[in-house]
C-alpha positions in Angstrom: 135.7 76.8 107.7 139.2 77.4 108.3 138.8 81.4 107.8 136.1 81.1 110.5 138.3 79.1 112.3 139.1 81.0 116.1 141.9 80.7 118.7 139.3 79.6 121.6 140.8 81.3 125.4 143.0 83.6 123.1 140.3 86.2 122.5 141.5 86.3 118.6 139.4 86.0 115.7 139.6 86.1 111.8 138.1 88.2 109.2 138.2 88.1 105.8 137.7 91.2 103.7 135.8 91.5 100.2 139.0 91.5 98.6 139.8 88.1 100.0 142.4 89.2 102.7 142.6 87.3 106.4 143.8 89.2 109.5 143.6 87.8 113.0 142.7 91.0 115.0 141.9 91.0 119.1 138.6 91.1 119.7 137.4 94.9 121.2 136.1 95.1 124.4 132.7 96.7 125.4 132.8 100.4 125.3 131.2 100.8 128.1 128.3 102.9 126.4 127.6 102.2 122.7 123.7 102.0 123.5 123.4 106.0 121.9 120.3 107.2 124.0 119.1 104.5 126.0 117.5 106.5 129.0 119.4 106.4 132.7 120.3 102.5 134.5 118.4 101.2 136.9 121.1 100.8 139.7 119.5 97.1 140.3 119.2 96.4 137.2 121.9 93.9 135.5 124.7 95.1 132.6 124.8 93.1 130.3 126.4 93.4 126.7 124.8 92.4 123.1 127.5 92.1 120.4 126.1 92.5 116.8 127.1 90.4 113.6 127.7 94.0 111.7 127.4 97.8 113.2 124.6 99.2 113.9 121.9 98.4 110.8 118.0 98.5 110.7 118.8 93.8 110.8 118.5 94.1 114.8 115.7 96.6 115.2 113.9 94.6 117.8 116.8 94.9 120.2 117.0 99.1 119.5 114.0 99.0 120.2 113.4 97.2 123.0 115.8 99.9 124.9 114.1 102.9 123.5 110.7 101.5 124.6 111.9 99.9 127.7 111.5 96.1 127.1 114.9 95.5 128.4 114.5 97.6 131.8 111.5 95.5 133.1 113.2 92.5 132.9 115.2 93.7 135.0 118.1 94.2 132.4 120.6 97.4 131.2 121.9 95.8 127.3 124.8 98.0 126.2 124.6 97.2 122.5 128.0 97.0 120.3 128.1 96.8 116.9 130.7 94.1 116.0 132.8 93.9 112.2 131.7 90.8 111.1 129.8 87.3 112.7 133.4 86.8 113.9 133.4 89.1 116.3 129.9 88.4 117.3 130.4 85.1 118.0 134.9 85.6 119.4 134.0 88.4 121.9 130.5 85.7 123.2 133.6 83.7 123.8 135.7 85.5 125.4 132.7 86.9 128.2 132.6 90.4 126.5 129.0 89.6 126.0 126.6 87.4 127.1 124.9 88.0 123.6 125.4 87.4 120.2 123.8 86.9 116.7 125.1 84.5 114.1 123.7 82.2 111.9 123.4 77.9 111.8 126.2 77.8 108.9 128.6 79.8 111.0 128.0 78.1 114.4 127.2 74.3 114.2 130.6 74.0 111.8 132.5 76.1 115.1 131.1 73.8 117.6 131.2 70.9 116.0 134.5 70.5 115.0 136.8 73.7 116.2 134.7 72.6 119.8 133.9 76.4 120.3 131.6 76.1 123.7 128.4 78.7 122.2 124.8 77.7 121.7 121.8 79.3 120.0 118.6 80.1 122.0 116.8 81.7 120.1 115.9 81.7 115.7 116.0 85.6 114.8 116.1 84.4 110.6 113.2 82.3 109.7 113.4 82.7 106.3 117.1 83.4 104.6 118.5 87.2 104.0 119.9 85.8 100.9 118.7 85.5 97.0 120.4 84.1 94.1 119.3 87.2 91.9 119.3 87.3 88.1 117.7 88.9 85.1 114.1 88.0 85.1 114.8 87.9 81.1 117.0 84.8 82.0 116.0 83.7 85.5 117.9 81.3 87.4 115.5 79.4 89.4 117.4 76.0 89.7 120.4 75.5 90.8 121.5 73.2 87.8 121.5 76.4 85.9 124.2 77.7 87.2 126.7 74.5 86.8 129.2 75.7 84.2 128.5 79.5 84.9 130.2 82.6 87.2 127.9 83.1 90.3 128.6 86.6 92.3 128.9 86.0 96.3 129.1 88.9 99.1 132.7 87.6 100.5 135.3 84.8 99.5 134.4 81.5 101.7 132.0 83.4 103.0 128.3 82.2 104.3 126.9 83.8 100.8 129.8 81.5 98.7 129.2 78.1 101.6 125.1 78.6 100.8 125.3 78.9 97.0 127.6 75.5 97.1 125.1 73.7 99.3 121.8 74.1 97.0 124.2 72.6 94.5 125.0 69.7 96.4 121.4 69.5 98.0 120.8 68.7 94.0 123.6 66.1 93.3 125.9 68.8 91.9 128.9 69.6 92.2 130.4 72.9 93.5 133.3 73.5 91.9 131.9 73.3 88.4 131.1 77.1 89.8 133.1 79.8 89.1 132.1 82.0 92.6 133.8 85.9 91.9 133.0 88.5 94.6 130.8 90.9 93.3 129.8 92.7 97.0 126.5 93.4 99.1 125.9 96.8 97.9 124.0 98.0 95.3 126.7 98.3 92.9 126.9 94.1 92.9 124.1 94.6 89.9 126.9 95.9 87.3 128.3 92.8 87.3 125.7 91.1 85.8 124.5 94.1 83.2 128.4 94.5 81.9 127.8 90.2 81.7 130.8 89.3 84.5 128.3 86.6 86.1 125.0 85.9 85.3 123.7 86.2 88.8 125.2 87.3 92.0 123.9 86.6 96.1 122.3 89.0 97.0 120.1 90.0 100.4 117.4 91.7 102.4 119.2 95.0 102.6 120.0 95.2 98.8 116.6 94.2 97.6 115.5 96.7 99.1 117.1 99.5 97.7 116.5 97.7 94.1 112.5 97.8 94.9 113.0 101.7 96.0 114.9 102.4 92.4 112.5 100.1 91.1 114.9 97.8 89.4 112.9 94.7 88.7 115.0 91.3 89.4 114.5 87.4 90.0 115.2 86.1 92.9 115.5 82.6 94.2 115.8 82.3 98.2 118.5 79.9 99.4 116.4 77.7 101.3 114.2 77.0 98.4 117.2 74.7 97.9 119.4 74.4 101.3 117.3 76.1 103.7 119.6 76.5 106.9 118.5 78.6 110.0 119.8 82.2 109.4 121.7 84.5 112.1 120.3 83.5 115.7 121.0 84.5 119.3 123.8 82.8 120.9 125.5 82.1 124.8 128.1 80.9 125.8 127.0 77.3 127.2 128.6 78.3 130.7 126.2 80.5 130.8 123.3 78.4 130.2 122.8 77.6 133.4 124.7 80.7 136.0 122.3 83.0 133.3 119.5 81.8 133.0 117.0 84.7 134.0 119.4 87.1 132.2 119.0 84.8 128.3 115.4 84.7 129.5 114.3 88.5 129.8 117.0 89.1 126.9 114.7 87.2 124.9 111.5 88.6 126.4 112.4 91.5 125.7 113.0 91.2 122.0 110.5 89.5 120.9 108.4 92.6 122.3 110.8 94.4 120.6 110.1 92.2 117.1 105.7 92.6 117.8 106.7 96.5 118.0 108.7 96.5 114.9 106.2 94.8 112.5 103.2 96.8 113.5 103.3 100.4 110.6 102.0 102.8 112.9 105.5 102.6 115.2 107.8 103.4 112.2 108.7 106.4 113.5 109.8 105.0 116.5 111.7 102.2 115.3 112.9 104.7 113.2 114.0 107.0 115.9 115.6 103.7 117.8 118.0 102.5 115.1 118.7 106.5 113.9 119.9 106.6 118.4 122.5 103.9 117.2 123.5 105.0 113.6 121.8 108.0 111.8 123.4 107.4 108.5 121.4 103.8 108.5 117.6 105.7 108.8 118.8 108.6 107.0 116.6 107.8 103.8 113.4 107.2 105.2 112.0 105.7 102.3 114.7 103.2 102.2 114.9 102.5 106.0 111.2 101.8 105.9 111.2 98.9 103.1 114.1 96.9 105.0 111.5 97.5 108.7 109.5 96.4 106.5 111.1 93.5 105.8 111.6 92.3 108.7 108.6 90.8 109.3 109.3 88.8 105.8 112.5 87.1 106.9 111.6 87.2 110.9 108.4 85.9 111.8 107.3 82.4 111.7 104.3 80.5 110.7 103.7 79.9 114.6 103.7 84.0 114.7 106.4 83.3 118.1 108.9 85.6 116.7 112.3 84.0 117.9 110.7 80.5 117.6 113.8 77.7 117.0 112.4 75.8 113.6 113.7 71.7 115.3 113.7 70.6 111.8 115.5 73.2 110.0 117.8 73.1 112.0 118.2 68.9 111.8 118.4 69.3 108.1 120.9 72.3 107.9 123.1 69.7 109.7 123.0 66.7 107.6 123.7 69.1 105.2 126.3 70.4 106.2 127.9 67.4 106.8 127.0 66.5 103.2 128.6 69.4 101.1 131.0 69.5 103.4 130.6 72.8 105.5 131.2 70.4 108.7 132.9 67.5 109.2 131.8 66.2 112.4 129.4 62.9 111.4 127.8 62.6 115.7 126.9 65.4 117.3 123.1 65.8 117.4 121.4 69.0 116.8 121.1 69.8 120.6 124.4 70.7 121.3 123.9 73.3 118.0 120.2 74.9 119.6 118.0 74.3 122.2 114.8 76.0 123.1 114.9 75.5 127.0 114.7 79.3 127.0 112.0 80.4 124.0 109.7 77.9 125.4 109.4 79.9 128.3 108.6 83.5 126.5 
């Protein structure tokens, strides 16, 4: 987890490129006007900033919709959305008081909290199912971690979440992750070429690239990482210091976000969802067919069995913490799950 360590109180964070180079960068301050298309703010509304993990993409449609449809305004909030440059930027900017809410997965936040003392905590779970799967050819499918022992698997970035998930899948089955060779294949449809050329036996893909493959009628076998290493995915985080003093704003943010998710899942709202996303990133919705597939994938990943978006799956968090310890992703062996996630806010919405 060294590459994700950041210097607390310094406003610095580490970014690792797809090529494996690491840079330490200063947190970018909020532009104050990154929320394109937002209606004129209520002068009495509370200003707050949401930091995305990565730019402006359909994965964060709940927030864009909540702005467009006035859900945040109903909660007395004026939300500015700043596109992050990676999960590290979302975490570091929230930690440095440059955003009220950020987003990151348990596999990133838990080790930071436990092993570096990061003052953050998850307050709602966005992804109920992993966005990531091990993709392989249908006539030679990978269905169990033992099948890639001694083989080569492509990951989105070296040392990143996808490599950690791949290792955790092996450890969960009592296998040695060091016996699996990992190479960087990236996060776009070009990763398929590594498989077609026989350079990898499988590769990690995510819902966005899966949607692109579906659009192109490319058939692959997908083994979701949750099948062997269930880890709560991208979830909403805040500073622990803000739990009490910003309780009303946090609850309001999550209530509006849940309404946004409920809006996104209705097929009749597709045009408005694309409009909301397009206000922040026109390129993301320029291919309407692909954008529709990405929107349709959101409820699949984000809607829990209860139907209540943002619900926290505590048993999943508990098992994830134990697996992170077992696989060496997290060194701490004592901190309780309550140090990593709280249900106090989702219980109120």
